[in-house]
Short mmCIF file of the C-alpha atoms (twelve columns), coordinates in Angstrom:
data_MODEL
# 
_entry.id   MODEL 
# 
loop_
_atom_site.group_PDB 
_atom_site.id 
_atom_site.type_symbol 
_atom_site.label_atom_id 
_atom_site.label_alt_id 
_atom_site.label_comp_id 
_atom_site.label_asym_id 
_atom_site.label_seq_id 
_atom_site.Cartn_x 
_atom_site.Cartn_y 
_atom_site.Cartn_z 
_atom_site.pdbx_PDB_model_num 
ATOM 1   C CA . MET A 1   39.743 51.114  -88.628 1 
ATOM 2   C CA . ILE A 2   39.131 51.232  -84.895 1 
ATOM 3   C CA . LYS A 3   37.287 47.913  -85.134 1 
ATOM 4   C CA . SER A 4   40.290 46.308  -86.876 1 
ATOM 5   C CA . PHE A 5   42.605 47.727  -84.222 1 
ATOM 6   C CA . LEU A 6   40.432 46.319  -81.417 1 
ATOM 7   C CA . VAL A 7   40.323 42.879  -83.054 1 
ATOM 8   C CA . LEU A 8   44.119 42.909  -83.489 1 
ATOM 9   C CA . PHE A 9   44.677 44.144  -79.925 1 
ATOM 10  C CA . GLY A 10  42.277 41.495  -78.549 1 
ATOM 11  C CA . SER A 11  44.064 38.753  -80.482 1 
ATOM 12  C CA . LEU A 12  47.440 39.898  -79.164 1 
ATOM 13  C CA . LEU A 13  46.090 40.051  -75.616 1 
ATOM 14  C CA . ILE A 14  44.645 36.532  -75.825 1 
ATOM 15  C CA . GLY A 15  47.890 35.246  -77.322 1 
ATOM 16  C CA . THR A 16  49.912 36.857  -74.538 1 
ATOM 17  C CA . ILE A 17  47.662 35.376  -71.854 1 
ATOM 18  C CA . THR A 18  47.851 31.953  -73.491 1 
ATOM 19  C CA . MET A 19  51.649 32.126  -73.650 1 
ATOM 20  C CA . ALA A 20  51.825 33.262  -70.028 1 
ATOM 21  C CA . GLN A 21  49.627 30.364  -68.964 1 
ATOM 22  C CA . SER A 22  51.657 27.810  -70.887 1 
ATOM 23  C CA . LYS A 23  54.845 28.963  -69.153 1 
ATOM 24  C CA . ASP A 24  53.372 28.450  -65.689 1 
ATOM 25  C CA . PRO A 25  55.478 25.622  -64.177 1 
ATOM 26  C CA . LEU A 26  52.495 24.043  -62.437 1 
ATOM 27  C CA . LEU A 27  50.529 23.925  -65.670 1 
ATOM 28  C CA . GLU A 28  53.512 22.459  -67.506 1 
ATOM 29  C CA . LYS A 29  54.018 19.882  -64.744 1 
ATOM 30  C CA . ASN A 30  50.355 18.935  -64.903 1 
ATOM 31  C CA . TYR A 31  50.495 18.673  -68.692 1 
ATOM 32  C CA . SER A 32  53.366 16.198  -68.483 1 
ATOM 33  C CA . PHE A 33  51.646 13.987  -65.880 1 
ATOM 34  C CA . SER A 34  50.959 10.539  -67.343 1 
ATOM 35  C CA . GLY A 35  49.460 8.717   -64.354 1 
ATOM 36  C CA . ALA A 36  50.619 6.908   -61.246 1 
ATOM 37  C CA . SER A 37  53.246 4.195   -61.491 1 
ATOM 38  C CA . ALA A 38  52.090 0.631   -60.877 1 
ATOM 39  C CA . THR A 39  54.908 -0.481  -58.581 1 
ATOM 40  C CA . LYS A 40  53.150 -3.348  -56.790 1 
ATOM 41  C CA . LYS A 41  53.252 -6.965  -57.964 1 
ATOM 42  C CA . SER A 42  49.466 -7.201  -58.172 1 
ATOM 43  C CA . TYR A 43  46.286 -5.164  -58.098 1 
ATOM 44  C CA . HIS A 44  42.710 -6.266  -57.440 1 
ATOM 45  C CA . ALA A 45  39.354 -4.639  -58.126 1 
ATOM 46  C CA . ILE A 46  35.783 -5.805  -57.735 1 
ATOM 47  C CA . TYR A 47  33.078 -4.106  -59.755 1 
ATOM 48  C CA . GLN A 48  29.580 -4.133  -58.300 1 
ATOM 49  C CA . LEU A 49  26.674 -4.270  -60.705 1 
ATOM 50  C CA . ASP A 50  23.303 -3.680  -59.059 1 
ATOM 51  C CA . SER A 51  21.399 -1.940  -61.850 1 
ATOM 52  C CA . ASN A 52  19.501 -3.265  -64.845 1 
ATOM 53  C CA . GLU A 53  19.905 0.029   -66.703 1 
ATOM 54  C CA . PRO A 54  21.619 -0.764  -70.023 1 
ATOM 55  C CA . LYS A 55  23.808 2.356   -69.762 1 
ATOM 56  C CA . VAL A 56  25.085 1.271   -66.340 1 
ATOM 57  C CA . ILE A 57  25.711 -2.334  -67.441 1 
ATOM 58  C CA . GLU A 58  27.488 -1.188  -70.597 1 
ATOM 59  C CA . LYS A 59  29.562 1.307   -68.601 1 
ATOM 60  C CA . ALA A 60  30.667 -1.439  -66.206 1 
ATOM 61  C CA . LEU A 61  31.682 -3.739  -69.070 1 
ATOM 62  C CA . ARG A 62  33.456 -0.886  -70.868 1 
ATOM 63  C CA . ASN A 63  35.296 0.186   -67.697 1 
ATOM 64  C CA . ILE A 64  36.532 -3.356  -67.099 1 
ATOM 65  C CA . ASN A 65  37.716 -3.714  -70.683 1 
ATOM 66  C CA . ASN A 66  39.459 -0.343  -70.474 1 
ATOM 67  C CA . VAL A 67  41.344 -1.179  -67.285 1 
ATOM 68  C CA . LEU A 68  42.390 -4.539  -68.720 1 
ATOM 69  C CA . GLN A 69  44.097 -2.595  -71.511 1 
ATOM 70  C CA . ASP A 70  45.973 -0.206  -69.191 1 
ATOM 71  C CA . PRO A 71  49.653 -0.900  -69.973 1 
ATOM 72  C CA . ARG A 72  50.688 -0.137  -66.384 1 
ATOM 73  C CA . LEU A 73  48.582 -3.022  -65.071 1 
ATOM 74  C CA . GLN A 74  49.344 -5.691  -67.683 1 
ATOM 75  C CA . GLY A 75  49.934 -9.031  -65.966 1 
ATOM 76  C CA . LYS A 76  49.264 -7.521  -62.526 1 
ATOM 77  C CA . LEU A 77  45.484 -7.222  -62.403 1 
ATOM 78  C CA . GLN A 78  42.689 -9.443  -61.055 1 
ATOM 79  C CA . ILE A 79  39.121 -8.281  -61.691 1 
ATOM 80  C CA . GLU A 80  35.800 -9.587  -60.388 1 
ATOM 81  C CA . LEU A 81  32.354 -8.463  -61.515 1 
ATOM 82  C CA . VAL A 82  29.642 -9.297  -59.002 1 
ATOM 83  C CA . ALA A 83  25.971 -8.747  -59.849 1 
ATOM 84  C CA . PHE A 84  23.030 -8.460  -57.501 1 
ATOM 85  C CA . ALA A 85  19.599 -6.834  -57.429 1 
ATOM 86  C CA . GLY A 86  18.829 -5.423  -60.895 1 
ATOM 87  C CA . GLY A 87  22.297 -6.266  -62.196 1 
ATOM 88  C CA . THR A 88  21.233 -9.916  -62.265 1 
ATOM 89  C CA . GLU A 89  19.369 -9.242  -65.511 1 
ATOM 90  C CA . ALA A 90  22.694 -8.883  -67.354 1 
ATOM 91  C CA . TYR A 91  23.490 -12.527 -66.503 1 
ATOM 92  C CA . MET A 92  20.132 -14.007 -67.496 1 
ATOM 93  C CA . LYS A 93  19.901 -16.158 -70.599 1 
ATOM 94  C CA . GLY A 94  18.652 -14.071 -73.478 1 
ATOM 95  C CA . SER A 95  20.268 -10.838 -72.321 1 
ATOM 96  C CA . LYS A 96  22.343 -9.054  -74.921 1 
ATOM 97  C CA . TYR A 97  25.504 -9.293  -72.793 1 
ATOM 98  C CA . GLU A 98  26.387 -12.979 -73.198 1 
ATOM 99  C CA . ASN A 99  29.259 -12.493 -75.639 1 
ATOM 100 C CA . GLU A 100 30.734 -9.553  -73.723 1 
ATOM 101 C CA . LEU A 101 30.599 -11.502 -70.455 1 
ATOM 102 C CA . LYS A 102 32.204 -14.569 -72.063 1 
ATOM 103 C CA . ALA A 103 34.944 -12.334 -73.463 1 
ATOM 104 C CA . LEU A 104 35.648 -10.988 -69.960 1 
ATOM 105 C CA . VAL A 105 35.861 -14.516 -68.542 1 
ATOM 106 C CA . ALA A 106 38.258 -15.401 -71.378 1 
ATOM 107 C CA . LYS A 107 40.434 -12.488 -70.185 1 
ATOM 108 C CA . GLY A 108 40.511 -13.874 -66.634 1 
ATOM 109 C CA . VAL A 109 37.718 -11.802 -65.091 1 
ATOM 110 C CA . ILE A 110 35.655 -13.568 -62.415 1 
ATOM 111 C CA . VAL A 111 31.954 -13.087 -63.196 1 
ATOM 112 C CA . ALA A 112 29.758 -13.872 -60.187 1 
ATOM 113 C CA . GLN A 113 26.125 -13.614 -59.126 1 
ATOM 114 C CA . CYS A 114 24.630 -13.012 -55.685 1 
ATOM 115 C CA . GLY A 115 22.853 -16.109 -54.379 1 
ATOM 116 C CA . ASN A 116 20.588 -14.040 -52.124 1 
ATOM 117 C CA . THR A 117 19.212 -12.160 -55.125 1 
ATOM 118 C CA . LEU A 118 18.432 -15.462 -56.851 1 
ATOM 119 C CA . LYS A 119 16.493 -16.670 -53.785 1 
ATOM 120 C CA . GLU A 120 14.657 -13.368 -53.275 1 
ATOM 121 C CA . ARG A 121 13.625 -13.142 -56.928 1 
ATOM 122 C CA . LYS A 122 12.961 -16.869 -57.296 1 
ATOM 123 C CA . ILE A 123 15.475 -17.179 -60.132 1 
ATOM 124 C CA . SER A 124 17.024 -20.599 -60.688 1 
ATOM 125 C CA . ARG A 125 20.652 -21.004 -61.632 1 
ATOM 126 C CA . ASP A 126 19.681 -22.544 -64.965 1 
ATOM 127 C CA . GLN A 127 18.098 -19.210 -65.941 1 
ATOM 128 C CA . LEU A 128 21.591 -17.691 -65.904 1 
ATOM 129 C CA . TYR A 129 24.334 -18.208 -68.448 1 
ATOM 130 C CA . ASP A 130 26.094 -21.482 -67.665 1 
ATOM 131 C CA . PHE A 131 29.464 -19.829 -66.968 1 
ATOM 132 C CA . ILE A 132 28.304 -17.531 -64.141 1 
ATOM 133 C CA . GLY A 133 29.694 -18.241 -60.673 1 
ATOM 134 C CA . ILE A 134 27.503 -17.902 -57.574 1 
ATOM 135 C CA . VAL A 135 28.537 -16.274 -54.295 1 
ATOM 136 C CA . PRO A 136 26.373 -16.560 -51.150 1 
ATOM 137 C CA . SER A 137 25.859 -12.786 -50.989 1 
ATOM 138 C CA . ALA A 138 27.198 -9.924  -53.079 1 
ATOM 139 C CA . ASN A 139 27.539 -7.714  -50.024 1 
ATOM 140 C CA . GLY A 140 29.519 -10.416 -48.265 1 
ATOM 141 C CA . GLU A 141 31.737 -10.734 -51.341 1 
ATOM 142 C CA . LEU A 142 32.340 -6.980  -51.377 1 
ATOM 143 C CA . ILE A 143 33.162 -6.945  -47.661 1 
ATOM 144 C CA . ILE A 144 35.584 -9.862  -47.958 1 
ATOM 145 C CA . ARG A 145 37.281 -8.431  -51.037 1 
ATOM 146 C CA . GLN A 146 37.635 -5.017  -49.424 1 
ATOM 147 C CA . SER A 147 39.207 -6.565  -46.327 1 
ATOM 148 C CA . GLU A 148 41.660 -8.322  -48.683 1 
ATOM 149 C CA . GLY A 149 42.665 -4.935  -50.102 1 
ATOM 150 C CA . TRP A 150 40.599 -5.012  -53.298 1 
ATOM 151 C CA . ALA A 151 39.356 -1.726  -54.752 1 
ATOM 152 C CA . ILE A 152 35.563 -1.585  -54.925 1 
ATOM 153 C CA . ILE A 153 34.249 0.112   -58.041 1 
ATOM 154 C CA . LYS A 154 30.634 1.001   -58.704 1 
ATOM 155 C CA . PRO A 155 30.146 2.231   -62.258 1 
# 
């Protein structure tokens, strides 16, 4: 009997606390938040890919696809994916990412490779997929894009 009473009392107490929390105006305001408004005409982001870890590469590709689907940014977004160091492996012929990369290009994403990495690793351009652009240096590309107001994202 006492055990039943304690269970009932505990349930009522938890319910009361939950109701009190849900009536907190700050919690209600936070619950109704649906993200920042995209009030500018255009937005730009460059994703840097410098890892050959499949989870990192897949995360970068997934993040880009997700942002391209954000309804707030439709028709306002320019994306670039620049690879260097280990990230170069995603662009090499025979990698499992060819179709995903082509799909990004078809959506307007610039897909570029660091020329310095190619020289340092003695990789020729013909070892990469034939749709990959080349920039002189990925770091230079990141610096230029940042100075132009682009967001730099490292997955």
